[in-house]
C-alpha positions as CSV (number, residue, x, y, z in Angstrom):
1,M,-59.0,-22.2,-9.7
2,D,-57.6,-19.3,-7.7
3,A,-55.6,-17.3,-10.4
4,E,-54.3,-14.8,-7.8
5,R,-52.8,-17.6,-5.7
6,W,-51.1,-19.1,-8.7
7,D,-49.8,-15.7,-9.8
8,D,-48.3,-15.2,-6.3
9,M,-46.6,-18.6,-6.5
10,Y,-45.0,-17.8,-9.8
11,R,-43.9,-14.4,-8.7
12,S,-42.2,-15.9,-5.7
13,R,-39.3,-17.2,-7.8
14,D,-37.8,-16.5,-11.2
15,Q,-38.4,-20.1,-12.2
16,I,-40.7,-22.6,-10.3
17,F,-40.2,-25.7,-12.4
18,S,-37.2,-27.3,-14.0
19,G,-37.9,-26.2,-17.6
20,N,-37.9,-29.8,-18.8
21,P,-41.0,-31.6,-20.2
22,N,-42.7,-34.0,-17.9
23,G,-41.4,-37.5,-18.2
24,V,-44.8,-39.1,-18.8
25,L,-45.4,-36.9,-21.8
26,V,-42.1,-37.7,-23.3
27,T,-42.5,-41.4,-22.8
28,E,-46.0,-41.7,-24.0
29,I,-46.3,-39.2,-26.8
30,G,-42.8,-39.3,-28.4
31,D,-44.0,-41.7,-31.1
32,L,-47.2,-39.9,-32.1
33,P,-47.3,-37.8,-35.3
34,P,-47.8,-34.1,-34.5
35,G,-51.3,-32.6,-34.6
36,R,-53.3,-30.2,-32.4
37,A,-52.6,-30.4,-28.7
38,L,-54.2,-29.0,-25.6
39,D,-51.8,-28.6,-22.7
40,V,-54.0,-28.3,-19.6
41,G,-52.4,-26.2,-16.8
42,C,-49.3,-25.4,-18.9
43,G,-47.5,-23.4,-16.2
44,E,-44.2,-22.1,-17.4
45,G,-44.7,-24.0,-20.7
46,A,-42.1,-26.7,-20.8
47,D,-44.5,-29.4,-22.1
48,A,-46.0,-27.0,-24.7
49,L,-42.6,-26.0,-25.9
50,W,-41.5,-29.6,-26.2
51,L,-44.6,-30.4,-28.3
52,A,-44.1,-27.4,-30.5
53,R,-40.5,-28.3,-31.3
54,R,-41.8,-31.7,-32.4
55,G,-44.3,-30.0,-34.8
56,W,-47.4,-29.9,-32.8
57,Q,-49.7,-26.9,-32.9
58,V,-50.4,-26.3,-29.2
59,T,-53.1,-24.5,-27.2
60,A,-51.5,-24.0,-23.8
61,V,-53.9,-23.0,-21.0
62,D,-53.4,-21.8,-17.5
63,V,-55.1,-19.5,-15.0
64,S,-51.9,-17.7,-14.2
65,E,-51.1,-14.7,-16.3
66,V,-47.6,-14.6,-14.8
67,A,-46.9,-18.2,-15.9
68,L,-48.2,-17.5,-19.4
69,Q,-46.1,-14.5,-19.8
70,R,-43.0,-16.4,-18.7
71,A,-43.9,-19.3,-21.1
72,A,-44.5,-16.9,-24.0
73,A,-41.1,-15.3,-23.5
74,S,-39.5,-18.7,-23.6
75,A,-41.2,-19.6,-26.9
76,A,-40.2,-16.3,-28.4
77,A,-36.6,-16.9,-27.4
78,V,-36.4,-20.1,-29.4
79,G,-38.5,-18.8,-32.4
80,I,-41.5,-21.1,-32.0
81,E,-44.1,-18.5,-30.8
82,D,-46.2,-19.2,-33.8
83,R,-46.8,-22.8,-32.8
84,V,-48.2,-22.1,-29.4
85,A,-51.4,-20.2,-28.4
86,W,-50.9,-19.1,-24.8
87,T,-54.4,-18.9,-23.3
88,K,-55.6,-17.7,-19.9
89,A,-58.7,-19.7,-19.0
90,D,-60.1,-21.8,-16.3
91,L,-61.0,-25.1,-17.9
92,T,-62.9,-26.2,-14.8
93,T,-65.6,-23.7,-15.6
94,T,-65.1,-23.0,-19.3
95,P,-64.8,-26.2,-21.4
96,P,-62.5,-26.4,-24.4
97,P,-64.0,-26.8,-27.9
98,S,-65.4,-30.3,-28.4
99,G,-63.4,-32.7,-30.7
100,A,-60.8,-30.1,-31.4
101,F,-57.5,-31.8,-30.3
102,D,-55.5,-34.8,-31.3
103,L,-53.9,-34.8,-27.8
104,V,-55.3,-33.6,-24.5
105,S,-52.6,-33.7,-21.9
106,L,-53.1,-33.2,-18.2
107,Q,-49.8,-33.5,-16.3
108,Y,-50.1,-33.1,-12.5
109,F,-53.1,-30.8,-13.1
110,P,-55.1,-30.4,-9.9
111,L,-58.6,-31.1,-11.2
112,R,-61.0,-30.9,-8.3
113,R,-63.9,-33.4,-8.2
114,Q,-67.3,-31.9,-9.2
115,H,-70.8,-33.2,-8.9
116,G,-71.6,-34.6,-12.3
117,D,-68.0,-34.5,-13.4
118,A,-68.8,-31.6,-15.8
119,A,-65.2,-30.3,-16.1
120,L,-63.8,-33.7,-16.6
121,H,-66.4,-34.6,-19.3
122,G,-65.5,-31.3,-21.0
123,L,-61.9,-32.3,-21.3
124,L,-62.7,-35.8,-22.5
125,A,-65.0,-34.3,-25.2
126,A,-62.2,-32.1,-26.4
127,V,-60.3,-35.2,-27.7
128,A,-60.9,-35.6,-31.5
129,P,-61.8,-39.0,-33.0
130,G,-58.5,-40.9,-33.2
131,G,-57.0,-38.5,-30.6
132,T,-55.2,-39.3,-27.4
133,L,-56.0,-38.5,-23.7
134,L,-52.9,-38.5,-21.5
135,F,-53.4,-38.1,-17.7
136,G,-50.3,-38.1,-15.5
137,S,-50.4,-37.5,-11.7
138,H,-48.4,-38.3,-8.6
139,A,-49.3,-41.7,-7.2
140,L,-51.9,-41.3,-4.4
141,A,-49.6,-43.0,-1.9
142,D,-47.0,-40.2,-2.5
143,L,-49.7,-37.5,-2.2
144,A,-50.7,-38.7,1.2
145,H,-47.5,-37.1,2.6
146,H,-48.9,-33.7,1.5
147,R,-52.3,-33.9,3.1
148,S,-53.2,-30.9,5.1
149,E,-56.2,-28.7,6.1
150,E,-55.8,-26.9,2.7
151,F,-55.1,-29.9,0.5
152,D,-56.7,-33.3,0.5
153,P,-55.7,-35.6,-2.4
154,A,-59.1,-37.2,-2.2
155,D,-60.7,-34.0,-3.4
156,Y,-59.0,-34.3,-6.8
157,Y,-59.4,-36.7,-9.8
158,Q,-57.0,-39.6,-10.2
159,A,-56.6,-42.0,-13.1
160,D,-58.8,-44.5,-11.3
161,D,-61.7,-42.0,-11.5
162,I,-61.3,-41.3,-15.1
163,A,-60.9,-44.8,-16.6
164,P,-64.4,-45.9,-15.7
165,L,-65.9,-42.9,-17.5
166,L,-64.3,-44.0,-20.8
167,D,-67.0,-45.8,-22.7
168,A,-66.9,-48.1,-25.8
169,A,-65.7,-45.1,-27.9
170,W,-62.3,-45.3,-26.1
171,T,-59.4,-47.8,-26.0
172,V,-57.3,-47.7,-22.9
173,L,-53.6,-48.3,-23.8
174,V,-52.0,-47.5,-20.4
175,D,-53.5,-47.5,-16.9
176,E,-50.8,-48.1,-14.3
177,T,-48.6,-46.7,-11.5
178,R,-44.9,-46.8,-12.2
179,P,-41.6,-45.2,-11.0
180,R,-40.9,-41.7,-12.1
181,T,-38.5,-41.3,-15.0
182,T,-37.2,-38.0,-13.7
183,P,-36.0,-36.9,-10.3
184,A,-38.6,-35.8,-7.9
185,P,-38.8,-32.1,-7.0
186,A,-36.8,-31.2,-3.9
187,D,-38.3,-31.9,-0.5
188,T,-41.1,-34.1,-2.0
189,H,-42.0,-37.8,-1.8
190,H,-43.0,-38.1,-5.4
191,T,-41.4,-41.4,-6.5
192,Q,-44.2,-42.8,-8.6
193,D,-46.5,-41.7,-11.4
194,T,-50.0,-42.8,-12.2
195,V,-50.5,-42.8,-15.9
196,L,-53.6,-43.1,-18.0
197,R,-53.3,-43.1,-21.8
198,A,-56.4,-43.7,-23.9
199,V,-57.4,-43.2,-27.6
200,R,-60.8,-42.2,-28.8
201,L,-61.8,-44.5,-31.6
202,P,-62.0,-42.8,-35.1
């Protein structure tokens, strides 16, 4: 992950994202009792803040120092800074602690394919027994509009790549493509979400 490139993106505007939590997270996790959550690629922190307000203790990870500072300021402004640990790290090279989280959430996180799937296996291993993995991404058909010399959707994991890696220790609850529940960002073709929700057996 290119931290400098992400920092430059966040510096380009005072606010990049809407400030609202991702619709997949709200739909799929709203009924879960709070516990320990890992927010992978937290950006400006909307998902982490939503979880924290609902009682979760959140480790929110991003490679961008600019995004993390912005997110931490938002948490302090609403008095929940003690419920979120803002952490600069590249989880594609440094795996999170194994079995440490009741929820591991990857929302539109660009996880590049690797030989041996080491980074992906590290994220799966971070889910505690009884915990939930939630992966939300743009549908591949929507991403095709953004293919360029610098970005090829085929280089990144999709839900279809992850589900086959879940062995008998997992129960898949949701594995589908469905319409977005929130408006797509301006000038994009993101009309559908691909969602994978799975629970590691206790």
